Backbone bond lengths (Angstrom), bond angles and torsions (degrees), N, CA, C in turn:
res aa  C-N    CA-C-N  psi(-1)  N-CA   C-N-CA  omega(-1)  CA-C   N-CA-C  phi
1 M - - - 1.462 - - 1.528 109.47 -
2 K 1.311 116.11 136.15 1.459 120.55 179.26 1.529 109.18 -102.69
3 Y 1.334 116.30 111.19 1.457 121.25 178.11 1.523 109.71 -114.12
4 E 1.329 116.09 136.71 1.461 121.65 176.90 1.522 109.52 -112.14
5 G 1.336 116.61 118.95 1.456 120.81 178.15 1.512 113.18 69.91
6 A 1.336 115.10 -168.87 1.466 121.01 -179.50 1.522 110.60 -71.33
7 L 1.325 115.47 146.03 1.459 121.49 177.90 1.521 109.72 -105.81
8 Y 1.327 115.92 139.73 1.458 121.21 175.97 1.520 108.35 -126.89
9 R 1.332 115.47 139.11 1.462 119.81 178.46 1.528 108.65 -148.83
10 P 1.323 117.54 156.62 1.466 120.78 177.44 1.524 110.60 -64.70
11 P 1.335 118.29 153.29 1.466 120.76 178.49 1.524 113.09 -54.30
12 S 1.326 117.08 -34.80 1.466 120.73 -177.26 1.524 113.20 -73.17
13 E 1.335 117.22 -7.46 1.466 120.76 178.41 1.531 111.08 -104.48
14 A 1.319 116.65 22.88 1.474 121.68 -176.38 1.522 113.24 -59.11
15 Y 1.330 117.24 -32.07 1.465 120.50 -176.40 1.530 112.30 -110.41
16 S 1.316 115.84 17.98 1.463 120.78 -179.85 1.523 111.15 -87.14
17 L 1.327 115.70 155.09 1.459 120.89 168.15 1.529 106.33 -75.50
18 I 1.327 116.82 119.52 1.462 120.65 -177.30 1.522 110.19 -101.73
19 V 1.317 115.26 124.61 1.461 122.12 179.82 1.526 108.32 -124.88
20 Q 1.320 116.75 127.46 1.460 120.19 177.84 1.524 110.00 -78.40
21 A 1.326 114.98 109.42 1.459 120.13 176.31 1.523 110.30 -91.23
22 T 1.329 114.93 -30.52 1.462 121.11 172.73 1.523 108.07 -127.27
23 I 1.310 115.39 159.96 1.464 120.92 174.52 1.521 106.97 -111.63
24 G 1.343 116.22 120.57 1.451 119.98 -179.79 1.516 113.42 82.50
25 C 1.328 115.04 -161.19 1.469 122.59 -175.96 1.525 109.68 -123.19
26 S 1.320 116.21 137.35 1.465 120.47 -176.88 1.532 112.45 -69.15
27 H 1.321 117.55 -25.39 1.471 121.63 179.44 1.531 110.28 -93.43
28 N 1.305 116.41 -63.19 1.476 123.87 171.59 1.531 113.83 53.75
29 K 1.338 116.67 34.71 1.467 120.36 -179.71 1.527 113.03 -122.52
30 C 1.325 117.70 -2.05 1.462 120.50 -176.88 1.527 110.28 -61.79
31 T 1.314 116.54 134.41 1.463 121.32 -173.18 1.523 113.96 -68.17
32 F 1.328 117.15 -20.01 1.468 121.26 -175.53 1.521 113.50 -97.26
33 C 1.318 117.98 -10.99 1.463 121.80 -167.45 1.528 112.73 -106.06
34 S 1.329 115.13 131.81 1.464 120.52 176.37 1.528 111.66 -119.40
35 M 1.330 116.70 3.96 1.466 120.57 -170.25 1.524 113.62 -57.91
36 Y 1.327 116.39 -38.80 1.462 118.64 -174.20 1.528 112.91 -117.57
37 K 1.331 117.02 17.80 1.460 120.33 -176.94 1.527 112.72 -63.97
38 D 1.333 116.81 -25.27 1.466 120.05 -178.34 1.526 112.49 -90.40
39 K 1.337 116.25 6.13 1.461 119.76 -177.91 1.525 111.04 -121.06
40 K 1.314 115.64 132.41 1.457 120.05 171.85 1.523 107.30 -85.30
41 F 1.324 116.10 125.05 1.462 119.11 -173.24 1.524 112.34 -64.11
42 R 1.312 114.59 135.13 1.459 120.79 171.59 1.523 109.25 -156.66
43 I 1.310 114.28 156.54 1.463 121.29 176.51 1.516 108.01 -99.03
44 R 1.300 116.47 125.80 1.466 119.86 178.27 1.526 109.42 -71.23
45 S 1.309 115.85 151.73 1.461 119.18 179.10 1.521 109.68 -68.45
46 T 1.305 115.63 152.56 1.466 120.52 178.22 1.521 110.23 -60.16
47 E 1.324 116.68 -33.55 1.471 120.89 179.13 1.532 110.92 -63.94
48 E 1.343 116.67 -43.21 1.469 120.78 177.99 1.529 110.93 -61.98
49 I 1.316 115.16 -43.84 1.466 120.37 -179.03 1.521 110.60 -63.65
50 M 1.327 116.37 -42.34 1.464 120.38 179.66 1.525 111.09 -65.18
51 E 1.324 116.72 -35.61 1.474 120.17 176.83 1.527 110.62 -60.91
52 D 1.333 116.53 -42.67 1.464 120.62 178.39 1.522 111.32 -64.95
53 L 1.313 116.24 -39.19 1.467 119.76 178.94 1.527 111.00 -64.53
54 I 1.315 116.02 -39.28 1.474 120.41 178.36 1.529 110.38 -64.65
55 I 1.341 116.13 -42.23 1.472 119.99 176.92 1.529 110.14 -63.04
56 G 1.333 115.81 -42.00 1.458 120.29 178.40 1.513 112.17 -59.70
57 R 1.311 116.63 -37.41 1.465 120.90 178.57 1.528 110.98 -64.61
58 K 1.328 115.97 -36.05 1.467 120.31 -179.11 1.527 112.02 -67.26
59 Y 1.338 115.83 -34.19 1.464 119.97 -173.39 1.527 114.28 -94.56
60 Y 1.319 117.32 -24.85 1.469 119.67 -174.52 1.524 110.84 -120.03
61 K 1.327 114.94 126.13 1.463 120.31 -174.91 1.524 113.28 -82.05
62 N 1.310 116.66 -33.75 1.464 119.57 -173.52 1.528 110.43 -133.93
63 V 1.311 116.44 95.03 1.464 121.99 -177.29 1.529 109.17 -105.88
64 K 1.316 115.33 105.75 1.460 120.25 -178.92 1.529 112.23 -86.43
65 R 1.341 115.26 -26.61 1.460 119.07 -178.40 1.525 110.90 -139.42
66 V 1.316 114.99 145.08 1.462 122.11 174.77 1.524 107.37 -124.48
67 F 1.333 116.12 134.84 1.463 120.49 176.63 1.515 109.18 -118.32
68 L 1.333 116.04 125.19 1.458 122.01 179.65 1.527 109.54 -93.93
69 A 1.326 116.25 107.98 1.463 123.23 178.42 1.546 107.41 -95.02
70 D 1.320 122.19 177.25 1.446 129.77 -3.18 1.535 108.88 -86.35
71 G 1.341 114.51 -134.17 1.450 119.20 177.48 1.518 110.72 -68.09
72 D 1.348 116.57 127.67 1.466 121.96 172.78 1.521 114.58 65.43
73 A 1.320 117.30 51.25 1.469 119.60 174.52 1.527 111.39 -70.15
74 L 1.337 116.87 -13.02 1.462 119.85 178.43 1.529 111.73 -69.85
75 V 1.328 116.82 -10.24 1.457 120.96 177.67 1.528 111.59 -68.78
76 I 1.319 117.36 -18.06 1.471 122.16 179.33 1.529 109.78 -60.25
77 K 1.321 116.34 141.30 1.465 120.36 179.06 1.524 110.28 -56.33
78 T 1.309 115.25 142.51 1.466 120.77 -174.69 1.523 112.34 -58.20
79 K 1.317 117.36 -39.30 1.469 119.03 -177.93 1.524 111.44 -63.30
80 E 1.336 116.75 -31.52 1.468 120.43 177.98 1.531 110.80 -79.00
81 L 1.335 116.59 -38.00 1.462 119.73 175.68 1.525 110.90 -61.68
82 I 1.315 116.19 -36.51 1.469 120.67 177.47 1.525 110.35 -60.74
83 K 1.333 116.48 -44.61 1.471 120.50 178.65 1.530 110.83 -61.71
84 I 1.328 115.78 -41.64 1.468 120.30 -179.26 1.525 110.57 -65.04
85 L 1.326 116.91 -45.99 1.466 121.17 179.99 1.523 111.38 -65.34
86 Q 1.323 116.11 -37.43 1.469 119.38 176.51 1.525 110.77 -65.28
87 G 1.337 115.85 -37.90 1.460 120.01 177.38 1.515 111.77 -64.30
88 I 1.328 116.21 -41.00 1.467 120.79 177.51 1.521 110.30 -62.85
89 E 1.315 115.72 -41.04 1.473 120.54 -179.11 1.526 111.44 -62.70
90 V 1.322 116.48 -39.08 1.469 120.99 -179.66 1.529 111.04 -74.31
91 L 1.332 116.45 -46.20 1.467 120.86 -176.00 1.529 113.38 -75.16
92 F 1.330 115.61 -32.49 1.469 120.20 -176.41 1.528 110.21 -127.70
93 P 1.323 117.45 71.17 1.471 119.62 -178.77 1.526 112.93 -60.73
94 E 1.341 116.35 -19.95 1.466 120.55 179.50 1.530 112.62 -83.22
95 C 1.339 117.18 -7.47 1.464 121.38 -176.72 1.533 110.58 -65.57
96 E 1.320 115.16 128.60 1.460 121.10 -177.37 1.525 113.17 -98.03
97 R 1.340 116.70 -20.36 1.462 118.41 -176.60 1.512 111.58 -160.38
98 V 1.327 115.22 138.82 1.465 121.68 170.93 1.525 107.08 -111.28
99 G 1.332 115.89 131.53 1.456 120.95 179.39 1.515 111.29 -115.13
100 I 1.338 115.61 159.69 1.460 119.92 -175.13 1.530 109.82 -159.25
101 Y 1.332 116.77 147.23 1.463 120.51 168.98 1.529 107.78 -82.35
102 G 1.330 116.13 138.68 1.457 119.63 177.08 1.515 110.67 -134.36
103 S 1.328 117.38 124.19 1.464 119.40 175.77 1.528 108.28 -76.91
104 P 1.333 118.18 157.11 1.468 119.20 178.89 1.523 112.77 -57.87
105 R 1.325 117.22 -39.50 1.464 119.20 -179.11 1.528 111.94 -67.19
106 S 1.314 116.83 -38.88 1.466 119.75 179.31 1.522 111.08 -65.67
107 I 1.331 115.52 -37.50 1.467 119.45 177.00 1.521 109.90 -65.84
108 L 1.322 116.42 -46.45 1.465 120.49 -178.28 1.522 111.96 -64.33
109 N 1.321 116.99 -26.72 1.463 120.74 179.26 1.525 113.03 -78.62
110 K 1.334 117.05 -10.85 1.466 120.80 176.20 1.532 108.86 -91.97
111 S 1.320 116.22 139.55 1.463 119.36 174.32 1.524 109.09 -77.25
112 Q 1.328 116.31 163.08 1.459 119.46 178.24 1.525 110.57 -63.50
113 E 1.321 116.10 -34.26 1.469 120.34 178.61 1.531 110.85 -64.92
114 E 1.323 116.41 -39.89 1.465 120.09 178.31 1.523 111.11 -63.59
115 L 1.327 116.54 -44.32 1.463 120.60 -179.71 1.525 111.23 -64.17
116 L 1.323 116.48 -39.29 1.462 120.49 178.10 1.526 110.97 -64.52
117 E 1.330 116.40 -37.21 1.465 120.10 178.38 1.525 110.67 -67.51
118 L 1.330 116.56 -41.01 1.466 120.42 177.89 1.526 110.67 -64.42
119 K 1.324 115.98 -38.18 1.465 120.64 176.57 1.529 110.40 -61.29
120 A 1.317 116.71 -44.89 1.466 121.53 -178.56 1.524 111.83 -62.64
121 L 1.337 116.55 -25.69 1.465 120.91 -178.40 1.530 112.89 -95.30
122 G 1.322 116.72 6.92 1.463 118.51 172.51 1.511 117.65 116.71
123 L 1.349 117.80 -5.21 1.463 118.38 176.92 1.520 108.09 -68.50
124 G 1.329 115.90 111.46 1.456 119.45 -171.85 1.507 115.58 -104.44
125 I 1.344 116.99 -22.94 1.463 119.10 -177.39 1.524 110.71 -152.00
126 V 1.321 115.50 139.45 1.465 122.81 175.23 1.524 107.86 -119.12
127 Y 1.328 115.65 131.29 1.463 122.17 178.18 1.526 108.45 -100.51
128 L 1.320 115.47 119.35 1.462 121.83 -176.59 1.524 110.07 -115.50
129 G 1.314 116.63 124.70 1.462 121.11 177.92 1.517 110.89 -85.32
130 L 1.318 116.62 95.30 1.465 121.11 176.62 1.531 109.63 -73.61
131 E 1.302 117.07 -44.20 1.469 126.80 -178.21 1.528 112.12 69.49
132 S 1.339 116.76 -53.28 1.466 121.69 176.06 1.520 109.36 -154.16
133 G 1.328 115.72 150.24 1.458 120.10 176.44 1.511 112.48 -95.08
134 S 1.328 117.07 4.23 1.461 122.10 -179.62 1.524 110.78 -91.61
135 D 1.320 116.35 127.88 1.466 120.08 177.89 1.524 111.29 -60.47
136 K 1.330 116.38 -39.77 1.463 119.81 -179.84 1.521 111.23 -61.47
137 I 1.325 116.11 -46.71 1.464 119.79 -177.94 1.524 110.77 -69.48
138 L 1.323 117.31 -39.97 1.469 120.29 177.51 1.527 110.53 -58.87
139 K 1.330 116.34 -37.92 1.466 120.26 177.02 1.521 110.63 -69.81
140 D 1.327 116.82 -42.58 1.469 121.36 -179.09 1.531 111.81 -60.67
141 I 1.332 116.94 -39.36 1.466 120.22 -176.95 1.529 112.21 -89.80
142 E 1.350 115.79 3.30 1.471 122.43 176.47 1.527 112.08 58.49
143 K 1.324 114.74 47.42 1.463 120.37 178.88 1.527 111.74 -71.70
144 G 1.321 116.92 -25.51 1.461 120.14 175.51 1.512 115.04 93.09
145 V 1.334 117.46 -3.25 1.466 122.18 177.65 1.525 108.73 -142.74
146 N 1.336 115.88 167.07 1.460 119.95 175.83 1.525 110.12 -108.11
147 S 1.318 116.45 178.71 1.463 120.32 -175.60 1.525 112.34 -65.35
148 T 1.329 117.30 -33.56 1.468 120.43 178.60 1.525 110.64 -62.79
149 Q 1.322 116.82 -42.70 1.466 120.89 177.50 1.526 111.13 -67.05
150 M 1.329 116.19 -36.99 1.463 120.51 176.85 1.528 110.60 -61.05
151 I 1.322 115.68 -46.14 1.467 120.56 -179.74 1.521 110.31 -62.39
152 E 1.332 116.61 -44.89 1.466 120.78 179.74 1.526 111.10 -60.55
153 A 1.336 116.19 -42.89 1.467 120.11 179.36 1.523 110.80 -63.99
154 G 1.318 116.14 -45.59 1.459 119.78 179.90 1.511 112.60 -62.33
155 R 1.322 116.57 -42.67 1.469 120.40 -179.85 1.526 111.47 -64.94
156 K 1.334 117.36 -34.70 1.471 119.78 178.54 1.520 110.94 -61.18
157 I 1.325 116.44 -40.95 1.464 120.30 179.39 1.524 110.50 -66.45
158 V 1.318 116.49 -47.31 1.469 121.14 -179.14 1.525 110.83 -61.26
159 E 1.325 116.97 -42.63 1.460 121.15 -178.16 1.522 112.73 -71.67
160 A 1.335 117.17 -14.48 1.467 120.93 173.90 1.530 110.62 -90.41
161 N 1.336 115.99 8.16 1.476 122.48 -179.43 1.529 112.88 62.79
162 I 1.325 115.80 26.64 1.465 121.74 173.70 1.526 107.01 -99.64
163 E 1.320 116.77 136.63 1.460 119.00 178.86 1.530 109.99 -65.69
164 L 1.318 114.86 139.02 1.465 121.20 -178.78 1.522 109.53 -115.84
165 S 1.331 115.53 121.79 1.462 121.52 175.89 1.524 107.98 -114.07
166 V 1.319 116.11 119.06 1.458 121.65 -175.15 1.527 110.35 -109.55
167 T 1.317 116.09 131.74 1.464 119.96 177.45 1.527 110.52 -103.74
168 L 1.318 113.62 141.48 1.454 122.53 -179.30 1.524 107.41 -128.34
169 I 1.324 117.62 143.61 1.463 120.53 -178.13 1.524 110.72 -109.01
170 S 1.318 115.95 112.11 1.463 120.54 175.75 1.526 109.46 -66.77
171 G 1.318 116.15 135.31 1.462 120.64 177.46 1.510 114.94 87.09
172 I 1.328 118.45 0.11 1.462 121.05 -174.89 1.532 112.05 -69.46
173 G 1.331 117.50 -16.40 1.456 120.42 177.23 1.511 113.60 -92.70
174 G 1.342 116.29 -3.80 1.458 120.02 -176.91 1.521 111.39 69.90
175 K 1.327 116.16 -173.40 1.469 120.50 -179.00 1.526 111.71 -65.47
176 V 1.317 116.75 -40.87 1.467 120.87 -174.63 1.522 111.92 -63.89
177 N 1.330 117.17 -41.51 1.464 120.82 -173.86 1.526 113.76 -110.33
178 S 1.314 117.07 22.55 1.464 120.53 -177.11 1.529 112.17 -61.95
179 E 1.318 116.46 -50.15 1.473 119.93 -179.02 1.521 110.92 -66.26
180 L 1.334 116.67 -40.72 1.468 121.40 177.11 1.523 110.01 -58.15
181 H 1.314 116.17 -45.07 1.466 121.90 179.36 1.524 110.93 -58.36
182 A 1.318 116.81 -47.76 1.465 120.98 -177.32 1.524 111.79 -65.25
183 I 1.317 116.79 -47.06 1.469 121.25 -176.50 1.524 111.65 -67.40
184 E 1.336 116.78 -48.28 1.463 120.47 -177.52 1.528 111.78 -69.97
185 S 1.314 117.12 -32.71 1.468 120.10 178.05 1.522 110.64 -66.94
186 A 1.328 116.70 -40.01 1.462 120.38 177.16 1.529 110.38 -61.82
187 K 1.320 116.89 -43.08 1.469 120.98 179.18 1.528 111.26 -61.72
188 T 1.325 115.77 -44.11 1.468 120.47 -179.30 1.522 111.11 -65.18
189 L 1.314 116.91 -44.64 1.466 121.02 179.59 1.523 111.34 -64.47
190 N 1.319 117.61 -36.17 1.463 120.94 178.32 1.526 111.58 -62.33
191 K 1.324 116.64 -34.53 1.468 121.11 178.44 1.524 111.50 -80.20
192 M 1.310 116.11 -32.78 1.461 121.74 -178.74 1.527 112.09 -72.75
193 K 1.327 116.62 -38.73 1.470 124.53 -179.88 1.536 112.93 56.19
194 P 1.330 117.50 57.89 1.471 119.88 179.65 1.523 111.83 -73.97
195 H 1.331 115.38 164.49 1.464 120.76 176.22 1.529 110.87 -82.24
196 Y 1.337 115.49 -28.11 1.462 121.10 -178.95 1.523 109.40 -137.01
197 I 1.321 115.67 141.90 1.459 121.77 170.56 1.522 107.13 -122.62
198 G 1.324 116.24 121.65 1.457 120.91 179.29 1.519 110.42 -113.93
199 L 1.326 116.11 125.41 1.465 121.10 179.24 1.518 110.98 -97.06
200 L 1.315 116.33 129.23 1.458 122.83 167.76 1.524 106.79 -112.30
201 T 1.301 117.27 160.00 1.458 120.55 173.39 1.525 108.26 -113.60
202 L 1.321 115.51 135.40 1.463 121.15 -177.53 1.524 111.19 -50.22
203 L 1.315 115.04 125.86 1.460 122.08 177.50 1.523 106.74 -121.12
204 L 1.301 116.15 111.47 1.462 120.88 -173.08 1.523 111.34 -71.38
205 E 1.329 115.71 126.59 1.456 122.35 177.84 1.528 109.07 -111.37
206 E 1.330 116.50 137.71 1.469 120.62 -173.62 1.526 113.48 -61.56
207 D 1.299 117.44 -37.42 1.463 120.89 -174.87 1.532 111.47 -87.83
208 T 1.333 116.58 50.04 1.462 120.81 -179.81 1.523 110.74 -138.02
209 Q 1.326 114.96 158.37 1.461 121.15 176.33 1.529 110.69 -65.11
210 L 1.332 116.26 -36.76 1.463 119.84 -178.75 1.531 111.43 -64.56
211 Y 1.311 116.63 -34.87 1.469 120.90 177.36 1.531 109.79 -60.29
212 K 1.326 116.19 -42.50 1.468 120.68 178.45 1.527 110.58 -64.00
213 E 1.333 116.32 -38.83 1.462 120.62 179.83 1.528 111.09 -64.53
214 V 1.330 116.46 -35.91 1.465 120.55 177.15 1.530 109.99 -66.33
215 L 1.333 116.63 -45.43 1.466 120.83 179.77 1.522 111.66 -62.42
216 E 1.331 116.09 -33.53 1.466 121.02 -179.10 1.524 112.50 -84.01
217 G 1.327 116.65 -2.16 1.460 120.78 179.58 1.516 114.55 78.99
218 K 1.330 117.24 12.64 1.465 121.46 -179.08 1.531 112.29 -85.40
219 F 1.323 116.50 -16.94 1.468 121.45 -177.99 1.522 108.43 -137.68
220 Q 1.325 116.15 128.01 1.465 121.09 -179.95 1.526 110.29 -108.85
221 L 1.318 115.79 123.61 1.456 120.96 179.66 1.524 111.21 -71.80
222 L 1.323 115.80 149.66 1.455 121.18 176.24 1.526 110.53 -80.54
223 T 1.315 116.13 148.22 1.461 120.44 171.03 1.529 108.00 -77.60
224 P 1.333 118.67 164.02 1.466 120.14 177.44 1.529 113.04 -54.38
225 R 1.326 117.90 -40.76 1.466 120.83 178.92 1.525 111.09 -65.78
226 E 1.316 116.96 -38.55 1.468 120.30 178.53 1.524 110.98 -67.18
227 V 1.320 116.51 -34.18 1.468 120.44 176.04 1.524 109.98 -62.16
228 L 1.324 117.15 -45.11 1.465 120.83 179.77 1.527 111.63 -66.52
229 K 1.321 117.36 -37.77 1.463 120.25 177.21 1.533 110.54 -64.55
230 E 1.318 115.85 -39.23 1.465 120.74 176.15 1.524 110.40 -63.23
231 T 1.322 116.29 -42.95 1.464 121.50 179.00 1.523 110.82 -62.12
232 K 1.307 116.62 -38.11 1.467 120.87 178.68 1.524 110.80 -61.78
233 I 1.329 116.85 -44.94 1.470 120.98 178.54 1.525 110.06 -61.92
234 L 1.327 116.23 -41.84 1.464 121.05 178.48 1.522 110.89 -59.03
235 V 1.319 116.59 -53.73 1.468 121.05 -176.24 1.524 110.91 -63.13
236 E 1.318 117.11 -38.35 1.466 120.49 177.88 1.523 111.30 -58.99
237 G 1.324 117.03 -31.89 1.459 120.85 -177.97 1.515 115.13 -88.94
238 L 1.326 117.43 -9.48 1.464 120.44 -177.35 1.523 112.21 -75.32
239 E 1.332 115.67 135.43 1.465 122.28 178.01 1.528 109.68 -134.93
240 V 1.324 115.96 40.26 1.468 122.04 -178.94 1.522 108.53 -97.72
241 D 1.321 116.90 122.68 1.463 120.13 -177.23 1.527 111.10 -92.71
242 N 1.326 115.60 151.31 1.472 122.60 179.32 1.528 111.88 52.91
243 C 1.311 115.29 45.76 1.462 122.21 -178.84 1.522 109.17 -123.89
244 I 1.324 116.38 127.04 1.461 120.76 178.17 1.526 109.05 -82.26
245 F 1.314 115.37 122.73 1.459 122.52 -179.33 1.522 108.25 -108.67
246 R 1.335 116.74 129.30 1.460 118.09 -179.43 1.529 111.41 -151.44
247 S 1.323 113.54 150.67 1.471 120.42 175.25 1.524 107.74 -133.35
248 N 1.334 114.88 58.25 1.472 120.37 -176.64 1.525 112.72 -96.83
249 H 1.334 116.18 12.68 1.459 120.26 178.79 1.525 109.74 -75.24
250 A 1.335 116.26 150.34 1.473 121.40 -176.28 1.525 113.70 -66.39
251 S 1.328 117.57 -9.72 1.466 120.34 179.64 1.528 112.79 -84.39
252 N 1.327 116.96 -11.29 1.465 120.72 -173.41 1.529 113.05 -86.46
253 Y 1.323 114.68 152.97 1.467 120.98 177.69 1.528 111.76 -82.73
254 V 1.335 116.31 -35.34 1.463 122.10 -178.67 1.523 108.78 -131.68
255 S 1.320 116.85 136.40 1.459 121.63 179.41 1.524 109.66 -88.83
256 L 1.328 116.01 124.32 1.461 122.23 179.61 1.518 109.19 -122.57
257 R 1.331 116.34 145.90 1.457 119.80 176.76 1.518 109.89 -157.87
258 G 1.319 114.86 137.84 1.457 120.19 176.64 1.511 109.58 -179.50
259 T 1.315 116.13 171.46 1.458 121.48 177.91 1.520 109.05 -110.82
260 L 1.325 115.22 121.16 1.460 120.09 176.16 1.530 109.00 -79.81
261 M 1.292 118.38 145.39 1.454 126.28 2.81 1.538 112.32 -94.11
262 K 1.315 117.04 -8.54 1.467 119.85 -171.08 1.527 112.80 -62.97
263 D 1.317 118.61 -28.47 1.466 121.40 -177.92 1.526 113.10 -103.66
264 K 1.315 117.24 12.63 1.467 120.20 -176.68 1.527 111.32 -57.84
265 K 1.313 117.05 -45.41 1.466 120.82 179.30 1.525 110.75 -61.61
266 L 1.329 116.41 -41.39 1.463 121.22 179.75 1.527 111.32 -63.56
267 I 1.335 116.58 -42.64 1.467 120.94 179.34 1.527 110.36 -62.60
268 L 1.326 116.11 -42.73 1.466 119.90 178.36 1.528 111.07 -64.01
269 E 1.326 116.28 -35.63 1.472 119.87 176.59 1.529 110.69 -66.59
270 Q 1.345 116.29 -37.63 1.465 120.38 177.63 1.531 110.65 -63.77
271 I 1.325 115.60 -38.76 1.469 119.94 177.95 1.530 110.30 -64.87
272 E 1.325 116.49 -43.03 1.469 120.94 178.28 1.526 110.98 -61.04
273 E 1.333 115.93 -40.39 1.466 119.95 177.45 1.524 110.47 -61.62
274 G 1.342 115.42 -41.08 1.459 120.13 178.47 1.516 112.21 -63.24
275 L 1.337 115.78 -37.20 1.465 120.28 179.34 1.524 112.04 -70.41
276 N 1.325 115.51 -26.18 1.467 119.90 -175.67 1.524 114.31 -91.06
277 I 1.329 116.56 -10.99 1.465 118.48 179.36 1.525 110.21 -94.78
278 G 1.293 116.53 156.10 1.455 120.94 177.71 1.518 111.10 -91.70
279 G 1.313 115.66 175.13 1.457 120.51 173.58 1.506 116.28 85.07
280 L 1.353 117.94 10.36 1.465 119.15 179.24 1.522 111.54 -61.63
281 D 1.324 116.20 -39.83 1.470 120.24 -179.41 1.524 111.75 -64.22
282 D 1.334 116.75 -27.58 1.463 120.65 -178.86 1.526 112.27 -68.91
283 K 1.344 116.67 -18.02 1.463 120.39 -177.54 1.521 112.67 -81.01
284 E 1.331 116.61 -7.84 1.466 120.88 -176.20 1.524 111.97 -56.75
285 M 1.323 117.26 -41.14 1.460 120.79 -175.97 1.529 113.01 -67.91
286 Y 1.331 117.12 -17.22 1.460 120.17 -176.66 1.529 112.74 -96.36
287 R 1.329 116.38 -6.39 1.463 118.80 -177.31 1.521 110.63 -76.56
288 R 1.342 114.94 144.32 1.467 119.95 178.95 1.519 108.89 -158.33
289 L 1.328 115.18 166.29 1.460 120.42 177.43 1.517 110.09 -77.17
């Protein structure tokens, strides 16, 4: 397998065969993110990708899932994605799901017919980085889209019968916009109706614009308790049914898991337990991307 630079994947893809279909991120302008700053974005050729899949077949006997990295592999032209998915189907007949990161713009650039075709060929889940449902915060972090576009992108995936996993970043609004972030994100998610909601907690990286803003006093980080209070406001506002909610990422202070709406009360109780225990600050050293 040919890998360039560090690899990032969702927690749920821990046991997947990971193949780099793109190198880096097509947007790569978010003020908080340093993951792909050392990579110049490019799309690998279909031939290169197929070579990696063939190598993967030689080394792994039972591949249930394949994840196409890096950031925003959905930007690849549909005709090439079709070839890749067909190759996966032939090489890994036992594969149950192909996953991919999709930026809102890449999703919006696909027609509904294209998404349905990709679904038919095995694309089972798209991971969308919402980060925040607030237009103000999305503008501040230079996400490149607003909440209306985010909702439209998310709905396109859901309506193509592809599972949608949305990530949200706790603390991304700082102290000033914490409540705004929680309330507006809940509203956006309620309209989007994803199958999964994954919470990350902001982890400051030195090689980012946001790091400079913190040093200059323009952005104030939340304390662990403030993060949990923000999460409580978010969950209180969520009205998404049959949605798995989890915060099992290594960046989080407390691990939460449940299915909305039936486990909403339980999740809120877990948050209260987290607020009532000591030692939250001690977990800072263990957090990572």
